[in-house]
C-alpha positions as CSV (number, residue, x, y, z in Angstrom):
1,X,43.1,94.8,30.9
2,X,40.5,93.5,33.1
3,X,38.5,95.4,35.0
4,X,37.6,92.4,38.0
5,X,36.2,92.7,41.5
6,X,38.4,92.1,44.0
7,X,38.1,91.0,47.5
8,X,37.8,94.1,49.4
9,X,33.8,94.0,47.1
10,X,33.0,90.5,48.2
11,X,33.7,91.3,51.6
12,X,31.2,94.0,51.4
13,X,28.5,92.4,50.2
14,X,29.1,89.8,52.9
15,X,29.2,92.1,55.3
16,X,25.9,93.9,54.2
17,X,24.0,90.7,53.4
18,X,24.8,88.2,56.5
19,X,23.9,90.6,59.4
20,X,20.4,92.2,56.7
21,X,19.3,88.2,56.4
22,X,19.8,88.1,60.5
23,X,18.2,91.3,60.7
24,X,15.1,90.5,58.9
25,X,14.5,86.9,60.3
26,X,14.5,88.8,63.7
27,X,12.1,91.6,63.0
28,X,9.6,88.5,61.5
29,X,10.0,86.7,64.2
30,X,9.1,89.7,66.7
31,X,6.2,90.4,64.6
32,X,4.8,87.2,64.0
33,X,5.6,86.2,68.2
34,X,3.3,89.8,69.2
35,X,0.4,88.0,66.9
36,X,0.0,84.5,68.3
37,X,0.0,86.3,72.0
38,X,-2.6,88.6,70.3
39,X,-4.1,84.9,68.7
40,X,-4.3,83.5,71.9
41,X,-5.3,86.3,74.0
42,X,-8.4,86.5,71.5
43,X,-8.9,82.9,70.4
44,X,-9.0,83.5,67.0
45,X,-7.3,85.6,64.1
46,X,-9.5,87.7,61.7
47,X,-9.1,86.1,58.2
48,X,-7.1,89.2,56.7
49,X,-4.4,89.4,59.7
50,X,-4.0,85.2,59.0
51,X,-3.6,86.2,55.0
52,X,-1.2,89.1,56.1
53,X,0.9,86.8,57.6
54,X,0.8,84.1,55.7
55,X,2.1,86.8,52.7
56,X,4.7,88.5,55.3
57,X,6.2,84.8,56.0
58,X,6.6,84.2,52.2
59,X,8.1,87.3,51.5
60,X,10.4,87.2,54.7
61,X,11.4,83.7,53.2
62,X,12.2,85.1,49.8
63,X,14.5,88.1,51.5
64,X,16.5,86.1,53.8
65,X,16.9,83.4,50.8
66,X,17.8,85.8,48.8
67,X,20.3,87.5,51.6
68,X,21.9,84.0,52.3
69,X,22.2,83.4,49.3
70,X,24.1,86.1,48.2
71,X,26.1,85.7,51.6
72,X,27.4,82.2,50.9
73,X,28.1,83.0,47.1
74,X,30.3,86.6,48.0
75,X,31.8,84.4,50.5
76,X,33.1,81.5,48.4
77,X,34.4,84.4,46.0
78,X,36.0,86.1,48.5
79,X,37.9,83.0,49.7
80,X,38.6,82.6,46.0
81,X,39.9,86.0,45.4
82,X,42.0,85.5,48.6
83,X,43.8,82.3,47.2
84,X,44.7,84.5,43.9
85,X,45.8,87.3,45.8
86,X,43.8,90.4,44.7
C-alpha cells in the first residue's frame, strides 16, 4: 500500500503558492515605487540603498520564481490526480 498525496494535497499547494507569488511581487513593486519617488525627489540614491534595492530585487526574483515553479508543478500534479480519480 502506498501513501501518495491526492488532489487535495496539490490543490492546497496551488492555493498557497500562487497568491504568495503575487503578494511578494506586489509588495516589492510598492517598495520599489516608493524608492524611485525618493530618488527623483533627491536626485540621487545612497550607494548602500542602491545595494539594498539590488539585493531585494534578487531575493524577490528567487521567491517569486520558487513560488511560481511550485504553483505550476502542483497544477500539473493536480490535473494528473484528477484524471486518475485520486
